[in-house]
C-alpha positions as CSV (number, residue, x, y, z in Angstrom):
1,M,-4.8,0.9,9.4
2,S,-2.8,1.6,6.6
3,G,0.2,3.8,6.2
4,K,-1.7,5.4,3.4
5,A,-4.5,6.4,5.6
6,D,-2.0,8.0,8.1
7,H,-0.5,10.1,5.6
8,S,-3.0,11.7,3.5
9,P,-1.3,14.5,1.7
10,G,-4.7,16.5,1.6
11,M,-5.4,16.7,5.4
12,S,-5.3,19.8,7.2
13,H,-2.9,19.7,10.2
14,G,-3.8,23.6,11.5
15,F,-5.8,23.9,14.9
16,P,-9.4,24.5,14.6
17,A,-10.7,27.6,15.9
18,N,-11.6,27.4,19.3
19,P,-11.4,29.4,22.1
20,N,-9.7,26.8,24.2
21,A,-7.2,25.7,21.5
22,S,-4.3,27.5,20.4
23,V,-3.6,28.5,16.5
24,L,0.4,28.0,15.7
25,G,1.6,29.7,12.7
26,K,3.5,26.4,11.8
27,R,3.3,22.9,12.7
28,M,6.3,21.4,14.4
29,E,6.8,18.6,11.9
30,D,10.5,17.9,12.5
31,T,11.5,19.0,16.1
32,S,15.0,17.9,15.6
33,R,15.8,21.0,13.1
34,I,14.5,23.4,15.8
35,P,17.0,24.8,18.6
36,A,16.0,23.3,21.6
37,S,15.4,26.5,23.5
38,E,12.6,27.3,20.7
39,V,11.3,23.8,20.9
40,R,10.5,24.3,24.8
41,Q,9.4,27.8,24.2
42,R,6.6,26.6,22.0
43,I,5.7,23.8,24.1
44,K,5.3,26.1,27.0
45,L,3.1,28.1,24.9
46,Q,1.1,25.4,23.8
47,D,0.7,24.2,27.4
48,R,-0.5,27.4,28.5
49,L,-3.1,28.0,25.7
50,T,-4.3,24.6,25.5
51,L,-4.4,23.2,29.1
52,P,-5.3,25.4,32.1
53,G,-3.7,24.6,35.4
54,P,-0.6,22.5,35.4
55,T,1.2,21.6,32.1
56,D,0.7,18.0,32.2
57,A,-2.0,17.6,29.7
58,A,-3.1,14.0,31.4
59,T,-3.8,15.2,34.8
60,G,-4.3,19.2,34.4
61,L,-7.1,19.3,32.1
62,K,-10.1,19.5,33.9
63,R,-13.4,17.9,33.5
64,G,-15.1,20.9,32.8
65,D,-12.5,21.8,30.1
66,D,-12.6,18.4,28.1
67,I,-13.9,19.9,25.0
68,D,-15.6,17.7,22.2
69,G,-13.1,18.0,18.9
70,A,-10.4,20.2,20.4
71,R,-7.1,19.6,19.0
72,I,-4.7,19.4,22.0
73,L,-0.7,18.4,22.6
74,V,-0.5,15.5,25.0
75,P,2.7,13.6,26.4
76,V,2.5,10.2,24.2
77,M,3.2,8.0,27.3
78,Q,0.1,9.5,29.1
79,V,-1.9,7.8,26.4
80,Q,-3.1,4.4,26.8
81,T,-4.6,2.0,23.9
82,Y,-8.2,1.0,24.5
83,D,-8.5,-2.0,26.6
84,R,-11.6,-3.0,25.1
85,N,-10.1,-2.7,21.2
86,P,-11.7,-5.7,19.4
87,R,-8.6,-6.1,17.0
88,R,-6.5,-8.7,18.9
89,T,-4.4,-9.6,15.8
90,I,-1.0,-7.5,15.0
91,N,-1.3,-4.8,12.0
92,P,0.3,-6.9,9.2
93,K,1.7,-3.7,7.9
94,F,3.0,-2.1,11.5
95,D,6.7,-2.1,10.5
96,E,5.6,-0.3,7.3
97,I,3.8,2.3,9.1
98,K,6.3,2.9,12.0
99,E,9.0,3.6,8.9
100,S,6.6,6.1,7.6
101,I,6.1,7.8,10.9
102,R,9.6,7.9,11.6
103,A,10.3,9.7,8.2
104,V,7.6,12.2,8.3
105,G,5.7,12.3,11.4
106,L,2.2,11.7,12.2
107,L,0.1,13.2,9.7
108,T,-3.1,12.4,10.6
109,P,-4.0,12.8,14.3
110,F,-6.4,9.9,16.0
111,N,-8.7,10.8,18.5
112,I,-8.7,10.0,22.3
113,T,-10.8,10.3,25.0
114,R,-11.5,9.3,28.9
115,R,-13.6,7.7,30.9
116,P,-15.0,9.7,33.6
117,G,-13.1,9.8,36.9
118,E,-9.8,8.9,34.9
119,A,-6.7,10.8,34.7
120,H,-5.3,9.2,31.5
121,F,-6.2,9.2,28.0
122,I,-7.3,6.5,25.9
123,V,-7.7,5.8,22.1
124,C,-11.2,6.5,20.5
125,G,-12.2,4.7,17.4
126,G,-8.9,3.8,16.0
127,G,-5.2,4.5,16.2
128,N,-4.2,1.8,18.4
129,T,-1.1,0.9,16.3
130,R,-0.3,4.6,15.6
131,L,0.1,5.2,19.6
132,V,1.9,2.0,19.8
133,I,4.3,3.1,17.3
134,L,4.8,6.7,18.5
135,Q,5.7,5.2,22.0
136,Q,8.1,3.0,20.7
137,L,9.7,5.8,18.5
138,F,10.1,8.0,21.5
139,Q,11.5,5.1,23.7
140,E,14.0,4.7,20.9
141,G,15.3,8.3,21.4
142,F,13.4,10.2,18.9
143,A,12.3,13.5,20.8
144,Q,9.8,15.0,18.5
145,F,7.6,12.3,19.3
146,E,7.4,13.0,23.3
147,R,4.4,15.4,22.8
148,V,1.7,14.7,20.1
149,E,-1.2,16.7,18.9
150,L,-4.4,14.6,19.0
151,T,-8.4,15.1,19.0
152,F,-10.2,15.1,22.0
153,K,-13.8,13.5,22.1
154,A,-16.0,13.3,24.5
155,W,-16.9,9.9,26.4
156,R,-20.1,8.4,25.2
157,G,-19.6,4.9,26.6
158,D,-17.8,1.5,25.5
159,A,-20.3,0.8,23.2
160,D,-19.8,3.8,21.2
161,A,-15.9,3.7,21.6
162,I,-16.2,-0.3,20.3
163,A,-18.2,0.7,17.5
164,G,-15.7,3.3,16.4
165,H,-12.9,1.2,16.6
166,I,-14.9,-1.6,14.5
167,G,-15.8,1.0,11.8
168,E,-12.1,2.2,11.5
169,N,-10.8,-1.3,11.2
170,D,-13.8,-1.9,8.4
171,Q,-12.9,1.1,6.4
172,R,-9.4,-0.5,6.4
173,G,-10.6,-4.1,5.4
174,E,-8.2,-5.1,8.3
175,M,-10.5,-7.0,10.5
176,C,-10.8,-10.5,10.9
177,F,-14.3,-12.7,11.0
178,W,-13.4,-13.5,15.0
179,D,-12.2,-9.8,16.1
180,R,-15.4,-8.6,14.3
181,A,-17.6,-10.9,16.0
182,T,-16.1,-10.5,19.4
183,G,-16.3,-6.7,19.3
184,V,-20.1,-7.1,17.8
185,I,-21.2,-8.8,20.9
186,D,-19.3,-7.0,23.2
187,I,-21.1,-3.9,21.9
188,K,-24.4,-5.8,22.8
189,V,-23.0,-6.5,26.5
190,A,-21.8,-2.9,26.8
191,L,-25.7,-1.8,25.8
192,E,-27.2,-4.4,28.2
193,A,-24.9,-3.3,31.1
194,A,-25.5,0.9,30.4
195,S,-29.1,0.3,30.5
196,G,-29.0,0.0,34.1
197,N,-31.0,-3.5,33.9
198,P,-28.1,-5.9,33.0
199,G,-30.7,-8.7,33.2
200,N,-32.7,-7.0,30.2
201,S,-31.1,-8.5,27.2
202,L,-31.5,-7.1,23.7
203,S,-33.4,-9.1,21.1
204,L,-31.3,-9.7,17.9
205,R,-33.3,-7.6,16.0
206,Q,-33.0,-4.4,18.6
207,F,-29.4,-4.9,18.5
208,E,-29.4,-4.4,14.8
209,A,-31.5,-1.3,15.2
210,E,-28.6,-0.2,17.9
211,L,-26.0,-1.1,15.9
212,K,-27.1,1.2,13.0
213,R,-27.6,3.9,15.5
214,L,-23.9,3.5,16.5
215,G,-23.1,3.6,12.4
216,L,-22.6,0.1,11.8
217,S,-24.3,-2.0,9.2
218,V,-24.4,-5.5,10.5
219,A,-27.3,-7.8,8.9
220,L,-29.0,-9.7,11.4
221,A,-28.1,-13.1,10.0
222,N,-24.6,-12.0,10.4
223,I,-25.3,-10.8,14.2
224,S,-26.8,-14.6,14.9
225,L,-23.8,-16.3,13.2
226,M,-21.3,-14.1,15.3
227,K,-23.4,-14.9,18.4
228,F,-23.3,-19.0,17.4
229,A,-19.7,-18.8,17.0
230,L,-18.8,-17.2,20.2
231,E,-21.1,-19.5,22.1
232,W,-20.3,-22.8,20.4
233,L,-17.0,-22.5,18.7
234,A,-14.5,-20.2,20.6
235,P,-11.7,-22.6,20.5
236,L,-11.4,-22.1,17.2
237,G,-10.8,-18.2,17.5
238,Q,-9.5,-16.7,14.9
239,R,-9.0,-19.6,12.8
240,L,-12.6,-19.0,11.8
241,T,-13.8,-17.0,8.9
242,G,-17.5,-16.2,8.4
243,L,-17.7,-18.8,5.7
244,D,-16.7,-21.3,8.1
245,V,-19.2,-20.8,10.5
246,K,-22.0,-20.3,7.7
247,R,-21.3,-23.9,6.8
248,I,-21.0,-25.3,10.5
249,Q,-24.2,-23.5,12.1
250,P,-26.6,-25.5,9.9
251,R,-25.1,-28.7,10.3
252,L,-24.4,-28.4,14.0
253,N,-28.2,-27.8,14.4
254,L,-29.1,-30.8,12.0
255,L,-27.0,-33.0,14.3
256,K,-28.6,-31.4,17.5
257,R,-32.2,-32.4,16.0
258,L,-30.6,-35.7,15.3
259,A,-29.4,-36.2,18.8
260,G,-32.3,-35.2,20.3
261,L,-34.2,-38.2,18.7
262,W,-32.0,-40.3,20.5
263,G,-32.8,-39.0,23.7
264,M,-29.8,-36.8,24.2
265,D,-30.5,-33.2,25.7
266,E,-28.7,-30.0,24.4
267,A,-26.1,-29.7,27.6
268,G,-25.4,-33.7,26.8
269,F,-25.0,-33.3,23.1
270,H,-22.7,-30.3,24.0
271,E,-20.9,-32.0,26.7
272,S,-20.2,-35.8,24.8
273,I,-20.1,-34.6,21.2
274,I,-19.3,-31.0,20.4
275,N,-16.6,-30.3,23.1
276,P,-14.5,-33.5,22.8
277,G,-14.8,-33.4,18.9
278,L,-13.9,-29.7,19.0
279,H,-10.8,-29.7,21.6
280,E,-9.5,-33.0,19.5
281,H,-9.9,-31.1,16.4
282,V,-7.9,-27.9,17.5
283,L,-5.1,-30.2,18.9
284,S,-4.8,-31.7,15.2
285,L,-4.2,-28.5,13.4
286,A,-1.0,-27.0,12.3
287,P,-0.3,-23.3,13.9
288,D,-1.1,-21.5,10.9
289,S,-3.6,-23.3,9.5
290,G,-7.3,-22.3,9.3
291,A,-10.2,-24.1,11.0
292,D,-10.7,-26.9,8.5
293,A,-14.6,-27.1,9.3
294,E,-15.4,-30.0,7.0
295,Q,-12.9,-32.1,9.0
296,L,-14.5,-30.7,12.3
297,M,-17.7,-31.7,10.9
298,R,-16.6,-35.4,10.2
299,R,-15.5,-35.8,13.7
300,W,-18.7,-34.7,15.1
301,E,-20.6,-36.9,12.6
302,A,-18.8,-40.0,13.4
303,S,-19.1,-39.6,17.1
304,L,-22.4,-39.1,17.0
305,A,-23.0,-42.2,14.9
306,E,-21.0,-44.0,17.4
307,R,-22.6,-42.8,20.2
308,I,-26.2,-44.1,18.5
309,G,-25.0,-47.1,17.4
310,V,-25.4,-47.0,13.0
311,N,-23.0,-47.1,10.5
312,R,-21.8,-44.1,8.5
313,P,-23.4,-44.5,5.4
314,S,-26.5,-45.3,8.1
315,F,-26.1,-42.2,9.6
316,A,-25.4,-39.9,6.4
317,R,-28.9,-41.2,4.8
318,M,-30.7,-40.4,8.4
319,L,-29.1,-37.1,8.2
320,A,-30.0,-36.5,4.8
321,A,-33.6,-37.4,5.5
322,L,-33.9,-35.3,8.8
323,D,-32.6,-32.3,6.6
324,K,-35.2,-32.7,4.2
325,A,-38.1,-33.4,6.6
326,P,-37.3,-31.7,10.0
327,S,-40.3,-33.0,11.8
328,A,-39.2,-36.7,11.2
329,Q,-39.3,-38.9,14.3
330,R,-36.7,-41.6,15.2
331,S,-39.3,-44.0,13.9
332,D,-39.3,-42.5,10.5
333,L,-35.6,-42.4,10.2
334,E,-35.5,-46.1,11.3
335,S,-37.9,-47.2,9.0
336,L,-36.2,-45.4,6.2
337,E,-33.1,-47.6,7.0
338,A,-34.8,-50.6,7.0
339,A,-36.3,-49.9,3.4
340,A,-33.3,-48.9,2.4
341,K,-31.4,-52.6,3.1
342,P,-31.8,-54.8,-0.1
343,S,-34.4,-57.9,0.1
344,D,-34.2,-59.3,-3.2
345,G,-31.1,-58.2,-5.1
346,H,-32.6,-55.4,-7.0
347,T,-32.0,-51.8,-7.3
348,T,-33.7,-48.7,-8.7
349,A,-31.8,-46.1,-10.6
350,A,-32.1,-42.8,-9.8
351,P,-33.7,-40.7,-12.6
352,T,-31.7,-38.6,-14.8
353,I,-32.0,-35.1,-16.2
354,Q,-31.1,-34.8,-20.2
355,H,-30.1,-31.5,-21.5
356,A,-29.8,-30.7,-25.4
357,P,-26.4,-30.1,-26.5
358,G,-25.3,-26.7,-25.8
359,H,-27.9,-25.7,-23.2
360,D,-25.9,-26.7,-20.1
361,I,-27.3,-24.9,-16.7
362,G,-26.0,-21.2,-16.2
363,V,-25.1,-20.7,-20.1
364,S,-27.6,-19.0,-22.2
365,P,-28.5,-21.1,-25.4
366,E,-27.9,-19.4,-28.7
367,I,-30.6,-17.2,-29.7
368,P,-30.7,-16.1,-33.3
369,L,-30.6,-12.3,-33.5
370,T,-30.9,-9.6,-36.0
371,P,-28.7,-6.9,-34.5
372,R,-29.0,-3.2,-35.8
373,P,-25.6,-2.6,-37.8
374,V,-23.0,-1.0,-35.9
375,P,-19.9,0.9,-37.6
376,N,-17.0,-0.9,-35.6
377,D,-16.2,-2.5,-32.0
378,L,-15.4,0.7,-30.8
379,D,-18.6,2.3,-31.1
380,L,-20.6,-0.7,-29.6
381,R,-18.1,-0.7,-26.6
382,Q,-18.8,3.3,-26.5
383,H,-22.8,2.4,-26.9
384,L,-22.4,-0.3,-24.1
385,L,-20.3,2.2,-21.9
386,E,-23.2,5.4,-22.1
387,A,-25.9,2.7,-21.9
388,A,-24.8,1.1,-18.6
389,E,-24.0,4.9,-17.6
390,R,-27.5,5.9,-18.2
391,L,-29.0,2.9,-16.2
392,A,-26.9,3.9,-13.2
393,R,-28.2,7.4,-13.4
394,A,-31.5,6.5,-14.0
395,G,-31.5,4.1,-10.9
396,G,-29.5,6.2,-8.4
397,V,-26.4,4.2,-8.4
398,A,-24.3,6.6,-10.2
399,G,-21.9,7.3,-7.3
400,W,-21.0,3.5,-7.5
401,F,-20.2,4.0,-11.0
402,A,-16.6,3.9,-12.2
403,P,-15.2,4.2,-15.6
404,L,-12.4,1.8,-16.1
405,E,-11.0,1.3,-19.9
406,A,-9.3,-2.0,-18.7
407,L,-13.0,-3.8,-18.4
408,P,-14.7,-4.9,-21.3
409,L,-17.8,-2.7,-20.9
410,G,-15.5,0.2,-20.0
411,Y,-16.7,0.6,-16.3
412,Y,-16.8,-1.5,-13.0
413,M,-19.6,-0.8,-9.9
414,E,-17.3,0.0,-6.8
415,A,-18.4,-2.1,-3.5
416,S,-19.1,1.1,-1.2
417,P,-22.2,0.4,1.2
418,L,-25.6,1.0,-0.2
419,P,-28.3,3.2,1.7
420,Q,-31.0,1.3,3.2
421,D,-34.0,3.3,2.4
422,E,-37.1,3.5,0.6
423,D,-35.2,2.9,-2.6
424,M,-32.9,0.3,-1.4
425,E,-34.4,-2.8,-3.5
426,I,-33.9,-1.0,-6.8
427,R,-30.4,0.1,-6.0
428,R,-29.1,-3.4,-4.9
429,T,-30.9,-4.9,-7.8
430,L,-29.2,-2.0,-10.2
431,W,-25.8,-2.5,-8.7
432,W,-25.9,-6.3,-9.0
433,L,-26.9,-6.1,-12.6
434,L,-24.5,-3.7,-13.8
435,A,-21.6,-5.6,-11.7
436,A,-22.4,-8.6,-13.8
437,A,-22.4,-6.8,-17.2
438,S,-19.6,-4.8,-16.3
439,G,-17.4,-8.5,-16.1
440,Q,-15.9,-7.5,-12.4
441,L,-17.7,-10.8,-10.8
442,N,-15.3,-12.9,-13.1
443,T,-11.9,-13.2,-11.2
444,D,-9.8,-12.9,-14.1
445,L,-11.3,-9.6,-15.0
446,A,-11.4,-8.6,-11.4
447,Q,-7.8,-8.6,-11.5
448,R,-7.6,-5.4,-13.9
449,L,-9.5,-3.5,-11.5
450,P,-7.2,-0.5,-9.6
451,E,-5.3,-2.4,-6.4
452,S,-7.3,0.4,-4.1
453,S,-10.6,-1.0,-5.4
454,R,-12.5,-2.5,-2.4
455,W,-14.1,-5.0,-4.9
456,R,-10.8,-6.4,-6.0
457,R,-9.2,-6.4,-2.6
458,V,-11.9,-8.7,-1.2
459,T,-12.8,-11.0,-4.0
460,L,-8.9,-11.6,-4.5
461,R,-8.4,-11.5,-0.9
462,E,-5.8,-8.8,-1.2
463,G,-4.2,-6.8,1.4
464,G,-5.0,-9.0,4.4
465,M,-8.5,-10.1,3.6
466,D,-9.6,-13.6,4.4
467,E,-12.8,-15.4,2.8
468,S,-14.8,-14.2,5.6
469,A,-14.8,-10.5,4.2
470,F,-16.8,-11.1,1.0
471,P,-19.9,-12.5,2.6
472,F,-19.7,-9.5,4.9
473,M,-19.3,-7.0,2.2
474,V,-22.3,-8.5,0.0
475,E,-24.9,-9.1,2.8
476,D,-24.3,-5.8,4.8
477,D,-23.1,-3.3,2.4
478,L,-24.6,-4.7,-1.1
479,L,-27.5,-6.1,0.4
480,A,-27.7,-9.4,-1.0
481,H,-27.0,-13.2,0.0
482,V,-24.7,-15.5,0.2
483,T,-25.0,-19.4,-0.3
484,Q,-23.4,-21.9,1.8
485,D,-21.0,-22.4,-1.2
486,G,-20.1,-18.5,-1.0
487,Q,-22.0,-17.4,-4.2
488,A,-23.7,-14.0,-4.1
489,V,-27.3,-14.1,-5.0
490,L,-30.4,-11.6,-5.2
491,E,-34.2,-13.0,-4.7
492,P,-35.4,-14.1,-8.3
493,W,-38.4,-11.4,-8.1
494,S,-35.8,-8.6,-7.7
495,M,-36.0,-7.9,-11.7
496,L,-39.3,-7.6,-11.4
497,I,-39.2,-4.3,-9.3
498,L,-37.3,-3.0,-12.2
499,L,-39.6,-4.0,-14.7
500,Q,-42.2,-2.0,-13.0
501,D,-40.7,1.4,-13.9
502,E,-40.9,2.1,-17.6
503,L,-38.1,4.3,-17.6
504,L,-35.6,2.0,-15.8
505,A,-37.2,-0.9,-18.1
506,G,-36.4,0.7,-21.0
507,H,-32.6,1.0,-20.0
508,C,-32.2,-2.6,-18.9
509,L,-33.6,-3.4,-22.2
510,E,-31.3,-1.4,-24.4
511,L,-28.2,-2.4,-22.3
512,A,-29.3,-6.4,-22.9
513,R,-29.9,-5.4,-26.7
514,L,-26.5,-4.3,-26.9
515,G,-25.3,-6.9,-24.9
516,A,-26.7,-9.3,-27.1
517,M,-25.0,-7.7,-30.0
518,A,-21.4,-7.6,-28.3
519,R,-21.8,-11.3,-27.9
520,S,-22.7,-12.2,-31.2
521,A,-19.7,-9.9,-32.5
522,D,-16.9,-10.8,-29.8
523,R,-17.7,-14.1,-28.0
524,I,-13.9,-13.8,-26.4
525,T,-14.1,-10.4,-25.3
526,Y,-18.0,-10.6,-23.8
527,R,-18.3,-14.2,-23.0
528,H,-18.8,-13.3,-19.2
529,L,-22.2,-11.6,-20.5
530,A,-23.5,-15.4,-21.1
531,E,-22.5,-16.5,-17.7
532,A,-26.1,-16.4,-15.6
533,I,-24.6,-17.4,-12.4
534,H,-20.9,-16.4,-11.0
535,R,-18.8,-18.8,-9.4
536,K,-16.1,-17.7,-8.0
537,E,-13.1,-19.8,-9.2
538,G,-10.8,-20.8,-6.4
539,R,-12.3,-19.9,-3.1
């Protein structure tokens, strides 16, 4: 969470029209400027109007009076942080938020709730950092924070509470992969426990649907990654990123299959290969380093090669063969190795693929163009912008289209969630098509985007983002796929969906025609239009 989110200038701070909530004429923004007698009178009035019974907010609010959505004045020391908060890391902007709240107060109240049968309140759906700051400030002598105005939310169970905390942190982009994975799997445990039959485990498909009901969109593949990380890689904890797990999971599964061909069951493989290598690897890491997934996998491979009695080159060939032919047996791999040994001193050269000069893969060859005359570059750029905007409107993604003078075509596509409905395929294909045309997939051009842009923050790893944020944004929100080397891709047939619609096909072809003209007129400015595949430099 950020200081900016706490202090939105347009947020109203008046009490809601509610028969059990008081309406004060003016918010007490700085009690240090009000005489002590008046402060006491206001607090008394607040207590009488909002909390029937004793004036202690935590013990006097009767269970029957816990009104969902009511704004109440609560003693700050009688609110506790949520004990199952999925976020374990300290907010990197803690000191900045604290200074802001000390100077101007809490401008955006967070939500609180309480479990049935408990007297104290707990934070609900985000706000733990702000609560800790308010309590620290009160203990440091700032009397104006003794009581805070917060919003009460009815208790709906731990699954809803955890989902609320994840959602709030997701909006601010401040949750690392491990914390998010822990929180998501905790939701699964909470849902299974609440069902009254803890042994009745939710399938991943059922769990995906439950997460959507709770307001979280997490792709099935990412749920599987999270589950794998918690079951197999727990000692690495917060060092892990989503990309690390994407690289480790298929390799570990391949090693497990190979170990099985040599008579090692899963428990033995885990106990003799995975656990020792993992703990040895963790001990070798520097305190602030990442997971170093490549080094970990090399440790496992060396250990398993030694265990089955083959040298490293032979092991690497066996592993590659098993990856290509998952049904291969031990005898097949051993025969492969025998055939690989030189017998008569002759070697066979691998075939090579020749490409014509200037026709490298990923770069479009030059095509002779006969463009219609355009008066000048400014007009061409305006035509490009208008064509892109017409396509965005026709395809239902105008809400993601953001004009920006700094980019070659004069716009970019913001990275907010795409709806998963009957038009999902068209929207996601158009989003990526327009994003590629804008130039924002190019790292250098992405630096021109506003600092508030989510696409910029995720792709450039700004504002506390790590490399795991990119695959989650791409797969969960933008509905594409991320390869093991970290590239966003769509299925090859996606464009066919657009071409089946006469209107969309016409807009696509017009944008392509103008783009080709722009490349011909100014190769430097519009060079990104020649990139068939975006590779994230420096990732």
